[in-house]
C-alpha positions in Angstrom: 0.2 -0.1 0.1 1.2 3.5 -0.8 0.8 6.8 1.2 -1.2 9.3 -0.9 -0.9 12.9 0.0 -3.2 15.5 -1.0 -0.7 18.3 -0.1 1.7 19.1 -3.4 5.1 19.3 -2.7 6.5 22.7 -3.9 10.1 23.0 -3.7 11.3 26.0 -1.6 14.0 28.2 -1.1 15.3 28.6 2.4 18.5 30.2 3.9 20.3 29.6 1.0 19.1 25.7 0.5 16.7 24.2 -1.9 14.2 22.1 0.0 12.4 19.2 -1.7 8.9 20.7 0.1 7.9 24.0 1.5 7.1 21.7 5.0 10.3 20.3 5.1 11.2 24.2 4.6 9.5 25.4 7.4 10.9 22.0 9.7 14.0 23.5 8.9 13.3 27.2 9.7 11.6 26.0 13.1 14.9 23.9 13.6 17.2 27.0 13.6 14.9 29.0 15.6 14.8 26.3 18.3 18.4 26.7 17.9 19.0 22.9 17.2 21.7 21.6 14.9 20.0 20.2 11.8 21.3 18.5 8.5 19.1 18.1 5.5 18.9 15.2 3.8 21.9 13.6 5.8 22.2 10.1 3.9 20.4 7.3 2.3 19.4 3.8 4.3 18.3 1.8 1.5 14.6 2.3 1.2 14.3 5.3 3.4 16.1 8.1 3.0 15.9 11.0 6.4 14.8 14.4 5.6 16.9 15.5 8.8 19.5 14.9 11.0 19.2 16.4 14.7 22.2 16.2 16.8 20.5 15.0 19.7 21.9 13.4 23.1 22.7 11.0 23.7 22.0 9.8 20.1 21.3 11.4 16.7 17.6 11.8 15.7 16.5 10.8 12.1 13.6 13.2 11.0 11.1 12.3 8.7 8.7 15.0 7.5 5.2 14.3 6.0 1.9 16.3 5.3 0.2 14.4 8.1 -2.0 15.4 11.3 -1.9 11.9 12.7 0.1 8.7 12.9 0.9 7.1 9.9 1.9 3.4 10.6 2.7 2.3 7.0 5.8 5.7 6.9 6.8 4.7 10.8 6.9 1.1 9.7 9.6 2.1 6.5 11.4 4.2 9.0 11.8 1.4 11.6 12.7 -1.4 9.0 15.7 1.0 7.3 17.2 1.8 10.3 17.2 -1.8 11.6 18.0 -3.1 8.2 21.3 -0.5 8.1 22.1 -0.7 11.7 22.0 2.7 12.4 22.3 3.9 15.8 19.7 6.7 16.1 16.4 7.5 17.4 13.4 7.9 14.8 11.0 11.1 14.8 8.2 11.6 12.9 6.3 15.3 12.1 3.5 16.4 10.1 2.1 19.3 9.2 3.3 21.3 12.2 4.4 20.6 15.5 1.0 21.1 17.3 -0.4 17.8 16.7 -3.9 17.6 18.6 -3.6 14.7 21.4 -6.3 11.9 21.8 -9.2 12.8 23.8 -8.1 10.8 26.6 -4.5 12.4 26.5 -3.4 15.5 28.7 -3.6 19.1 27.0 0.3 19.3 26.0 2.4 20.2 23.5 2.6 17.6 21.2 5.7 17.7 18.1 5.4 14.5 16.7 5.8 10.5 17.2 9.0 9.5 18.2 10.0 5.7 18.1 11.1 4.5 21.7 12.0 0.6 21.9 9.7 -0.8 23.4 7.6 1.6 23.8 7.4 2.0 20.3 6.0 5.6 18.1 4.5 7.8 20.5 3.7 11.1 20.7 6.2 13.1 22.0 5.8 15.9 24.1 7.2 19.9 24.1 9.2 20.1 27.2 11.3 23.2 28.5 14.6 22.3 30.4 15.1 24.6 33.2 17.4 26.8 31.6 15.0 28.1 29.0 15.2 25.8 25.8 12.6 24.4 24.0 13.2 20.3 24.2 11.2 17.1 23.4 10.9 13.5 24.8 9.5 10.5 24.2 5.7 10.6 25.4 5.5 7.7 27.3 9.0 6.1 27.2 12.3 7.7 28.1 11.6 11.2 29.2 15.1 12.4 28.7 15.0 16.0 27.0 16.7 14.5 23.6 18.2 17.7 22.4 19.9 18.5 25.9 19.7 15.1 27.9 18.0 17.1 31.0 15.7 15.1 33.0 15.1 15.1 36.7 12.3 12.8 37.1 9.8 15.6 36.7 10.1 15.0 32.9 10.0 19.0 32.5 6.5 19.1 31.1 5.6 22.9 30.3 2.2 23.7 30.0 3.6 27.1 28.5 5.5 25.2 25.9 2.9 25.9 23.5 3.4 30.0 24.1 6.5 29.8 23.4 7.0 27.4 20.4 4.1 28.5 18.6 5.6 32.1 17.8 8.6 30.3 16.7 6.9 28.4 14.4 5.2 31.2 13.1 7.9 33.1 12.6 9.3 29.6 10.5 6.3 29.7 8.3 6.5 33.7 7.3 10.3 32.8 6.4 9.9 30.5 3.9 5.9 31.5 2.5 5.3 31.9 -0.9 6.3 35.3 -2.4 4.9 36.0 -6.1 6.7 37.8 -8.6 
């Protein structure tokens, strides 16, 4: 089964680099505003070529960007299989149309960045978190709760209900940086 998308991909120039889609360019601009080190299309893993490599801690994070608003099992399976087949040591993060995924009704009203693979927990929506020194970070929603970009963890998981208020202006600025401009 092949995933069909109704959103067309428009190549977009951001910060001197050509991205395959405006959505990928938005995520690149967002990563810049978060001050996360992101490398675009770092390498191929056979059946999957990650869109980004985030320099996380303790492991790098391979990111796949898709025009989705809910978890896509087919894409997740392809990511997981490629990582396993190639033996790459990295975490896997699937993100969608924006970093504010709507949680399920039984979930808390936290900021949800996307779906992070954490074995054996599988893919689960990861929470927007804020370490005590002020940066925005993320962790697994139900598995290991250390911040993936900083490694920060104090047992409270740094779940910050104000992370949305801090991240939303950064996402808006990222979107404005790559918006279509007519001639």
